[in-house]
C-alpha positions in Angstrom: 45.4 60.9 -147.8 43.9 62.0 -144.5 45.2 59.8 -141.6 43.1 61.5 -139.0 39.5 60.4 -138.5 36.6 62.8 -139.3 33.1 62.4 -138.1 30.1 62.4 -140.8 28.9 65.8 -141.9 25.7 67.1 -140.3 23.3 70.0 -141.0 25.0 73.3 -141.8 28.4 71.6 -141.9 27.3 69.3 -144.6 25.9 72.1 -146.7 29.0 74.1 -146.3 31.5 71.3 -147.0 29.6 69.5 -149.8 27.9 72.2 -151.8 29.5 73.8 -154.9 31.8 72.9 -157.7 34.4 70.1 -157.4 32.5 68.5 -154.6 31.7 64.9 -154.0 33.5 61.9 -155.5 35.1 62.5 -158.9 34.0 60.1 -161.5 36.2 58.1 -163.9 35.9 55.1 -166.1 32.4 54.0 -165.2 32.9 54.5 -161.4 29.4 56.1 -160.9 27.9 53.1 -159.2 30.7 53.0 -156.6 30.9 56.8 -156.2 27.2 57.1 -155.4 27.3 54.0 -153.1 30.3 55.3 -151.1 28.9 58.9 -150.8 25.5 57.5 -149.6 27.1 55.1 -147.0 29.6 57.5 -145.5 29.2 61.3 -146.2 26.5 62.0 -143.6 26.2 58.9 -141.5 28.3 56.9 -139.1 26.2 53.8 -139.1 28.7 51.8 -141.1 31.8 53.3 -139.7 32.6 49.8 -138.3 33.7 49.1 -141.9 36.4 51.6 -141.4 37.9 50.5 -138.0 36.7 47.1 -136.7 39.1 44.3 -137.1 36.6 41.8 -138.6 37.8 38.1 -138.7 38.2 38.1 -142.4 39.1 41.7 -142.7 41.6 42.9 -145.4 43.3 45.7 -143.5 44.9 47.3 -146.8 41.4 47.8 -148.4 40.1 49.0 -145.1 42.8 51.6 -144.8 42.1 52.8 -148.4 38.5 53.0 -147.8 39.1 55.0 -144.6 42.1 57.2 -145.4 41.8 57.9 -149.1 38.0 58.2 -149.5 35.9 58.6 -146.4 38.1 60.9 -144.4 38.9 63.4 -147.4 35.1 63.4 -148.2 34.2 64.3 -144.6 37.1 66.8 -144.3 37.1 68.7 -147.7 33.9 67.3 -149.4 36.1 66.1 -152.3 37.5 62.7 -153.2 39.9 62.2 -156.3 39.2 59.6 -158.9 42.6 58.1 -158.4 41.7 57.2 -154.8 38.6 55.3 -155.9 40.6 53.7 -158.6 43.1 52.6 -156.0 40.1 50.9 -154.2 38.9 49.4 -157.5 42.3 47.9 -158.3 42.4 46.2 -154.8 38.8 44.8 -155.3 39.8 43.4 -158.7 42.8 41.7 -157.1 40.8 40.3 -154.2 37.6 39.5 -156.0 36.7 37.1 -158.6 36.0 39.7 -161.3 38.6 41.3 -163.3 36.5 44.3 -164.6 36.0 46.3 -161.4 38.5 48.9 -162.8 36.9 49.7 -166.0 33.3 48.3 -166.3 30.0 49.5 -164.7 28.7 47.2 -162.1 25.6 46.8 -159.9 26.0 48.5 -156.5 24.8 45.3 -154.9 27.8 43.4 -156.4 30.2 46.0 -155.1 28.6 45.9 -151.5 28.6 42.0 -151.5 32.2 42.0 -152.4 33.5 44.6 -150.0 31.2 43.7 -147.1 31.2 39.8 -147.3 34.5 38.7 -149.0 36.9 41.4 -148.0 35.8 42.8 -144.7 33.8 39.7 -143.5 30.8 41.7 -142.1 27.6 39.7 -141.1 24.7 40.4 -143.5 22.6 43.5 -142.4 19.2 42.3 -143.5 17.1 39.1 -142.9 14.1 38.8 -145.3 11.3 36.2 -145.6 9.2 35.8 -148.6 5.8 34.0 -148.4 6.7 31.9 -145.5 9.9 30.5 -147.1 13.2 30.1 -145.4 15.1 33.4 -144.4 17.3 35.1 -146.8 20.4 37.1 -145.6 21.7 40.1 -147.7 23.4 43.4 -147.4 21.0 45.6 -149.2 17.6 45.6 -150.7 16.9 46.6 -154.3 13.4 47.9 -155.0 11.6 45.8 -157.7 8.2 46.9 -158.8 5.9 47.3 -161.7 4.9 50.7 -163.0 2.4 52.3 -160.7 0.2 55.0 -162.5 -0.8 56.6 -159.2 2.9 57.0 -158.2 4.1 60.0 -160.3 6.7 61.5 -157.8 6.8 58.8 -155.0 8.8 59.0 -151.8 11.0 56.2 -150.5 8.5 55.1 -148.0 6.0 54.4 -150.8 8.5 52.6 -152.9 9.7 50.3 -150.2 6.1 49.4 -149.2 4.9 48.8 -152.7 8.1 46.6 -153.4 7.6 44.5 -150.3 3.9 44.0 -150.9 4.4 43.0 -154.5 7.1 40.6 -153.6 5.4 39.3 -150.5 8.4 40.1 -148.4 8.8 40.8 -144.6 11.7 41.9 -142.5 12.5 39.1 -140.0 13.9 41.5 -137.6 14.7 45.3 -137.4 17.9 45.8 -139.3 20.9 47.6 -137.8 21.3 49.3 -141.2 18.8 49.3 -144.1 20.5 50.0 -147.4 18.0 50.5 -150.2 18.7 50.6 -154.0 16.3 52.7 -155.9 14.4 51.3 -158.9 16.8 50.6 -162.0 16.6 52.8 -165.0 18.7 53.1 -168.2 19.4 55.9 -170.6 16.2 55.3 -172.6 13.8 54.8 -169.7 13.2 56.0 -166.2 10.4 54.6 -164.1 10.3 57.8 -162.1 11.7 61.3 -163.0 12.1 62.1 -159.5 12.0 60.2 -156.0 11.6 62.2 -152.8 13.9 61.0 -150.0 12.0 59.9 -146.9 14.0 61.3 -144.1 12.5 58.7 -141.8 11.4 55.3 -142.8 8.5 53.5 -140.9 9.0 49.7 -141.2 6.2 48.8 -138.7 4.1 47.1 -141.4 7.2 45.5 -143.0 8.1 43.4 -140.0 7.2 39.8 -139.6 5.0 38.9 -136.7 5.1 42.5 -135.4 2.1 43.4 -133.3 0.1 46.2 -135.1 -2.9 48.3 -134.5 -6.2 47.5 -136.2 -7.0 50.5 -138.6 -10.8 50.1 -137.7 -11.0 49.6 -133.9 -7.5 50.5 -132.8 -6.9 47.2 -130.9 -4.1 44.7 -131.7 -4.7 43.4 -135.2 -5.3 39.8 -135.8 -5.6 39.8 -139.6 -3.7 41.6 -142.2 -5.2 42.6 -145.6 -2.7 43.4 -148.3 
């Protein structure tokens, strides 16, 4: 355990601490969905550090301390987290949640995020979405759903998010404080894309509801949108 708090890893420090053998979060007993989610959320960004410290109204302080002291701080300090630390968290999630298989079965990352953010820590939803003029939907992350696109061989995240929002007729109601995106699903037999290029910045201008945008023809404020 690492009781001291460490900032997220940046630039050369991230390469130095995270590169090499025995780095990252050790997998064990179908933990890959949780390992990948935790690494993405905390290794190199502080945008969700409120999960580690803030006394939310419904917050379970035991789960919060395990997450902070046994997983995030060791990851940022040494670049390595033991499987037993993640198992400790999984045992607590099993005890607090409605599902008894968090310690042994593979789950959807969204199920994990909903449980730890909503039921255990009591965090307000991070995203507000609207589809086709229907009522708003609150959620914690967005999973990309899309049909196979022949022209997208090696896409970047920007392209995937735009295609997914367009095909689902979705808009962001407001600019999110944190935009967690789950890449397209794939199984052992099929992968929609062999590689996805990370977009280091994400332009959500065209994804925002009622956001003033520039006309691509004349440059004035647009009055119509063509999908």
